[in-house]
N, C-alpha and C positions, 0 to 999 in steps of 0.2 A: 503494499497499501503506499501511497504516495504521502508526501507531508500535505498535502491541503484538508481544509477544515471539515472533518466529515463528522456526521451527527451517528448517533447509538442506531438506529433501524438501520442507516445507510453499511455502520459496518458490519450490523447484522446479517443482512442482508447479501456482502460481497463475501463473509466467511463462510456463509451456510451454504451457498451457492458454487464455492469453491471448491470445498472441504465436503461435501455432502458424503460422499462415502466414510470417511472417517468417522471415529470413536466422539463423542461428544460428552457422555457419562456414561457410567453402569450402575443400574439402579438394584439395591442388593434387596431381594422377596424372602421370602421366608426359607425354600426349599432351592433357589437359585436366584443367578445374578441375570439382570436381559442389560445388554448393547443397547444405547441409543445412539445412533448416529447424528452427525448434523442436519443430514438432509431431512431425517423423520423429526427434529427439532423443528426446523424449518416448516415443516408441512403441518405440525401441531399447534406453533404459533400462527402461522395465518388463517388455519383453522377456529383458534380461539378469535381471532383478531377479531372475524366476519360472527363469531358470535356476540361478543362484547359489543359490536358496531348493531347487531342485528336486536339488541336489545335497548339501545338510545345510545349509546356514548358516542361522541363526537369531539375534535381536538378542543384541546385547553381543559376538558372534563375531569376533573378528579375522581380518581377509582382508588380506592382503598384493598391492599390486600393485605389479608391477615389468615397467613398460616406458618405453619411451621417448615422447616426446611424440608422440601421435597420437591420432586422434577414439577407438578403441576405450578410451583411457585416461580421457578423459571422460566417457564411457558409464559404465564400470564402474566408476569414484568413485563418481558419483550415484546408480546402481546399488545398490552398497556399503549406500552412506545409508540410501538408500531403505527398505532393510529391517531398518534399525534397526542393522545391524550396526557395525562401526568399521575404518574403510579404513586400511591401515599403508603410504604410500607409500613404497619405495625407488628412490633412483636407479642405474638401470641399469648406473652405470659404476664403484658398489662393486665391491669383489673379490669371488671365489667364498666367502671365508675369512668376510668382512665378512656379506655375505647370509646363511650359514649362521649366524649370529649373531643375527642381527637376526631371523629366522624364528625361531629356537628360542625366544630369549627372548620373542618376542613370545605365544608358543604359539598362531598363526595355524593354524586350521582350514584353510584355501583360500589358495592361490596361482597368480594372475594374471598371466600372463606372453606375451612372445613364444617361438616356438621357438627363435631364436636364442639368446636368455639360457638358455632352459630346456637347452639342450644343451651351451652353455659354462661356465653357472656353476652349477647345481643339479644337486648332484653325489647319489647314492643316499643317503648316509646322512642326506641332506634331506628327499630324495621320502617314504622309509617313514615319516616323522614329520608327513606333510600328509595331511589325508582327500583330498583333491582336489587336481589342478592342471587350471587353465583355462589352454587355448593359444590366441589370438591372433587365430593365424596358423600353419596347417597342423597335424599330426597326430603321433601318437607311435604308431606301427605297434607297439610291444612289448606283447605283447600281458601281461596282469596287472597291469599299472599303472595306475593313478587318474586318467589322463589323459585330459581330452575337450578337445572342439575346440570352440571361441568361434564359431563356423558353425551348433552344434545350435541355437543359436536361433533360428533361421528356423523349427523343428518344436515354438518352444516355447506355452504359451499364457501373455498378459503378464501380471506382475502385476495384479489390477483394481484398488489404489489403494496409496498409499501405508503404510508404517507411521509411525503418529504416535509419533513420538519427544518426549520430552520438552528442555523448552531445554536443561537441566544435563545432558541425555546427553551422552554422548563420541561426536564422530563420525569422527577421526583422530587416530591417533597417529603424531606426526613424531618 
């Protein structure tokens, strides 16, 4: 790569295209280890970005990412910034009150979290202020809530290309 002013989505686009068959990470499962290539990462990020866009996210929107260390965290982070939205990563060890304050003060439109954190730490007051909640695992069976499952990416058309953010655009609010 040359010394030009590249944005994170541009770097991600170049690296995942150029090294698509190389291993990005290994996911340790109960009885096995799964290798994930840069190509699969790219495909998963584009589908996830398509899901997040379908749910109403647009450039400049704040999207909270509240999850532990997992493959889907990286996927969601790159999907968010690939849309030109702003990722707001929160520590899942924060208390429910801290999470509530940060969600409200960030004016987030969407929360992406795990089912366990959602059930333990996201109360009804916080839920009503969000346009959408995307669960990385499991589903919320309570009808009427704006909660969808990450598994819905399976039926999503992937984003065709990455949003062209400018070098001065904010990628993350920490």
